[in-house]
Backbone as CSV, one residue per row, in Angstrom:
resi,resn,N_x,N_y,N_z,CA_x,CA_y,CA_z,C_x,C_y,C_z
1,MET,95.762,121.798,196.449,96.810,122.763,196.305,96.864,123.564,197.604
2,LEU,98.033,123.666,198.187,98.240,124.382,199.449,98.857,125.742,199.172
3,PHE,98.302,126.768,199.799,98.861,128.114,199.756,99.303,128.458,201.168
4,LEU,100.545,128.916,201.315,101.118,129.181,202.628,101.895,130.488,202.574
5,VAL,101.533,131.454,203.419,102.238,132.732,203.503,102.934,132.774,204.857
6,VAL,104.267,132.920,204.838,105.067,132.925,206.059,106.166,133.975,205.950
7,HIS,106.817,134.267,207.091,107.960,135.177,207.091,109.108,134.553,206.300
8,ASN,109.843,135.387,205.582,110.943,134.907,204.733,111.918,134.012,205.485
9,LYS,112.267,134.401,206.702,113.302,133.644,207.407,112.826,132.266,207.855
10,LYS,111.521,131.986,207.776,110.996,130.667,208.140,110.556,129.864,206.911
11,LEU,110.841,130.357,205.724,110.412,129.682,204.504,110.994,128.273,204.394
12,ALA,112.286,128.108,204.612,112.917,126.792,204.513,112.337,125.838,205.555
13,TYR,112.064,126.346,206.744,111.478,125.544,207.809,110.117,124.998,207.380
14,TYR,109.256,125.882,206.894,107.920,125.453,206.478,107.955,124.606,205.205
15,SER,108.873,124.885,204.321,109.006,124.083,203.112,109.344,122.634,203.457
16,SER,110.195,122.442,204.451,110.550,121.075,204.853,109.358,120.359,205.491
17,ILE,108.519,121.090,206.223,107.317,120.488,206.798,106.375,120.035,205.680
18,VAL,106.169,120.899,204.694,105.287,120.563,203.577,105.843,119.358,202.823
19,GLN,107.144,119.343,202.577,107.750,118.233,201.845,107.622,116.923,202.616
20,SER,107.618,116.980,203.935,107.477,115.753,204.727,106.088,115.129,204.578
21,HIS,105.146,115.877,203.999,103.794,115.374,203.743,103.621,114.997,202.275
22,GLN,104.691,114.537,201.653,104.697,113.989,200.296,104.344,115.006,199.209
23,ALA,104.762,116.229,199.370,104.547,117.242,198.336,105.699,117.169,197.332
24,ASN,105.412,116.799,196.105,106.441,116.688,195.077,106.758,118.020,194.416
25,LEU,105.848,118.958,194.466,106.009,120.214,193.749,105.791,121.384,194.700
26,GLN,106.763,122.304,194.746,106.631,123.510,195.553,107.106,124.700,194.723
27,PHE,106.383,125.796,194.836,106.728,127.023,194.129,106.729,128.148,195.151
28,THR,107.747,129.002,195.117,107.880,130.087,196.088,108.005,131.424,195.372
29,THR,107.356,132.443,195.936,107.474,133.794,195.410,107.354,134.791,196.560
30,ALA,107.787,136.014,196.322,107.668,137.058,197.336,106.202,137.424,197.542
31,ALA,105.858,137.835,198.760,104.469,138.170,199.079,104.434,139.297,200.096
32,LYS,103.244,139.834,200.297,103.011,140.833,201.334,101.808,140.395,202.142
33,GLY,101.878,140.629,203.429,100.736,140.344,204.286,99.710,141.453,204.187
34,THR,98.552,141.241,204.759,97.496,142.255,204.693,97.681,143.369,205.716
35,THR,98.422,143.120,206.779,98.559,144.135,207.822,99.343,145.358,207.366
36,HIS,100.175,145.230,206.329,100.965,146.381,205.893,100.069,147.529,205.416
37,LEU,98.901,147.226,204.872,97.984,148.283,204.418,97.501,149.127,205.583
38,ILE,97.102,148.490,206.654,96.611,149.209,207.841,97.744,149.963,208.516
39,LEU,98.898,149.322,208.667,100.025,149.976,209.327,100.514,151.181,208.537
40,ASN,100.569,151.083,207.214,100.973,152.223,206.394,99.985,153.376,206.550
41,TYR,98.702,153.061,206.587,97.666,154.076,206.755,97.840,154.810,208.081
42,LEU,98.229,154.092,209.117,98.428,154.688,210.447,99.823,155.269,210.632
43,GLY,100.681,155.137,209.631,102.028,155.681,209.721,102.964,154.828,210.562
44,MET,102.652,153.567,210.729,103.476,152.682,211.557,104.024,151.532,210.717
45,SER,104.598,151.851,209.598,105.070,150.814,208.681,106.198,150.001,209.314
46,SER,105.965,148.731,209.472,106.985,147.815,209.993,106.878,146.490,209.240
47,GLU,106.795,146.587,207.944,106.598,145.410,207.096,107.778,144.450,207.208
48,ARG,107.464,143.202,207.437,108.464,142.141,207.450,108.290,141.352,206.156
49,PRO,109.383,141.055,205.462,109.277,140.332,204.189,108.588,138.975,204.362
50,LYS,107.723,138.661,203.432,106.973,137.412,203.471,107.182,136.646,202.167
51,SER,106.877,135.369,202.218,106.956,134.509,201.037,105.673,133.716,200.905
52,LEU,105.294,133.467,199.663,104.154,132.619,199.357,104.697,131.294,198.842
53,LEU,104.293,130.211,199.491,104.682,128.872,199.088,103.438,128.159,198.571
54,ILE,103.480,127.741,197.317,102.360,127.018,196.702,102.833,125.585,196.490
55,SER,102.061,124.634,196.984,102.446,123.223,196.909,101.266,122.378,196.476
56,ILE,101.584,121.278,195.845,100.576,120.278,195.528,100.699,119.191,196.589
57,VAL,99.621,118.987,197.353,99.617,117.956,198.393,98.457,116.997,198.143
58,ARG,98.633,115.778,198.571,97.581,114.784,198.414,96.423,115.108,199.354
59,ALA,95.224,114.779,198.924,94.030,115.057,199.732,94.090,114.349,201.075
60,ASP,94.631,113.132,201.107,94.697,112.392,202.366,95.773,112.933,203.310
61,GLU,96.653,113.796,202.836,97.682,114.417,203.662,97.318,115.848,204.078
62,ALA,96.371,116.451,203.393,96.082,117.875,203.586,95.638,118.212,205.005
63,ALA,94.720,117.443,205.582,94.204,117.763,206.916,95.292,117.685,207.974
64,SER,96.115,116.647,207.936,97.178,116.538,208.943,98.241,117.617,208.741
65,LEU,98.489,117.997,207.492,99.444,119.069,207.220,98.934,120.396,207.765
66,ILE,97.673,120.714,207.529,97.096,121.959,208.049,97.153,121.973,209.571
67,ASP,96.853,120.847,210.209,96.935,120.764,211.671,98.353,121.018,212.164
68,GLN,99.341,120.440,211.486,100.728,120.648,211.882,101.136,122.109,211.691
69,LEU,100.684,122.722,210.595,100.992,124.135,210.362,100.368,125.013,211.438
70,LYS,99.122,124.726,211.824,98.461,125.490,212.888,99.264,125.416,214.183
71,ASP,99.730,124.224,214.531,100.537,124.060,215.745,101.808,124.895,215.676
72,ASN,102.431,124.956,214.503,103.651,125.744,214.346,103.370,127.242,214.388
73,PHE,102.232,127.676,213.868,101.891,129.097,213.898,101.773,129.602,215.337
74,ASP,101.448,128.720,216.273,101.291,129.095,217.679,102.604,129.168,218.440
75,LYS,103.729,128.844,217.804,105.026,128.836,218.491,105.532,130.223,218.844
76,GLY,105.115,131.228,218.110,105.593,132.579,218.382,105.465,133.469,217.169
77,GLU,105.833,134.725,217.330,105.663,135.748,216.297,106.374,135.384,214.986
78,ASP,107.591,134.838,215.070,108.335,134.501,213.859,107.729,133.333,213.095
79,TYR,106.889,132.560,213.750,106.299,131.374,213.121,104.901,131.625,212.561
80,LYS,104.380,132.819,212.722,103.017,133.124,212.262,102.921,132.968,210.752
81,GLY,101.716,132.643,210.305,101.498,132.510,208.883,100.033,132.261,208.577
82,VAL,99.761,132.102,207.298,98.412,131.818,206.817,98.524,130.621,205.883
83,ALA,97.628,129.648,206.068,97.635,128.466,205.205,96.214,128.067,204.870
84,PHE,96.018,127.676,203.603,94.726,127.150,203.190,94.929,126.269,201.970
85,THR,93.946,125.407,201.720,94.017,124.522,200.561,92.858,124.803,199.619
86,VAL,93.089,124.503,198.355,92.072,124.584,197.322,92.077,123.236,196.617
87,LYS,90.914,122.630,196.483,90.814,121.303,195.887,91.002,121.383,194.374
88,LEU,91.856,120.518,193.844,92.000,120.371,192.396,91.038,119.275,191.967
89,THR,90.162,119.575,191.034,89.152,118.597,190.643,89.581,117.734,189.467
90,SER,90.577,118.170,188.709,91.027,117.333,187.603,92.463,117.678,187.235
91,VAL,93.186,116.668,186.793,94.542,116.822,186.290,94.616,116.020,184.999
92,ILE,95.110,116.639,183.945,95.173,115.963,182.651,96.435,115.111,182.600
93,GLY,96.272,113.846,182.287,97.401,112.946,182.109,97.700,112.102,183.330
94,THR,97.818,110.816,183.107,98.099,109.882,184.190,99.470,110.129,184.798
95,LEU,100.472,110.393,183.966,101.820,110.619,184.465,101.885,111.887,185.320
96,ALA,101.219,112.952,184.873,101.183,114.191,185.659,100.501,113.951,186.997
97,TYR,99.393,113.228,186.967,98.693,112.914,188.211,99.583,112.098,189.149
98,GLY,100.267,111.108,188.612,101.144,110.274,189.428,102.248,111.070,190.081
99,PHE,102.848,112.012,189.343,103.897,112.853,189.911,103.349,113.773,190.986
100,LEU,102.250,114.464,190.682,101.695,115.431,191.628,101.162,114.781,192.890
101,SER,100.649,113.569,192.775,100.089,112.898,193.944,101.091,111.983,194.625
102,ASN,102.316,111.946,194.137,103.383,111.127,194.702,103.007,109.651,194.694
103,GLU,102.316,109.230,193.650,101.937,107.828,193.479,103.009,107.148,192.629
104,LYS,103.935,106.491,193.281,105.059,105.867,192.576,104.594,104.775,191.625
105,LYS,103.518,104.057,191.970,103.030,102.979,191.102,102.587,103.524,189.748
106,VAL,101.902,104.657,189.737,101.409,105.236,188.478,102.583,105.677,187.617
107,VAL,103.568,106.321,188.226,104.729,106.815,187.476,105.532,105.646,186.938
108,GLN,105.747,104.592,187.731,106.509,103.440,187.289,105.800,102.703,186.155
109,GLN,104.476,102.601,186.204,103.732,101.937,185.146,103.882,102.692,183.825
110,GLN,103.897,104.015,183.886,104.035,104.813,182.665,105.430,104.694,182.070
111,GLU,106.447,104.524,182.925,107.821,104.418,182.435,108.078,103.055,181.793
112,ALA,107.368,102.020,182.221,107.613,100.648,181.723,107.131,100.449,180.316
C-alpha cells in the first residue's frame, strides 16, 4: 500500500505516475503537511493545500515507483512530497487479490 502526500495542484500528475505502475485502486483525501505546525507557532503561516493519495501497488512495482517519485520530488518546490509503502500481508479472497494486484489471469479465472 502506497501513501503519498503532495501539493493539491500536482495530485493529477502524481496519480497518473502511480497508475502507470499498475495501481488498480487509488483513494484521495485532503491532508496537511507537518511544517504548518512549526510555521503557525512562529507566526509565518503559509500553508499550501495538500492531498493524500493512498494506492494499492504490486510489490514488484513498489521499488521502481518510489524511485520515480523521488526523482520527481527533486524537480522543484511544487513537486515536493512524501511517499512510503506499507506491506499488506494478507488479502481475503482470490478475486479481491487479483483486482488489487492487477493480475488479469486470476480475475479472468474467477469470471469463467
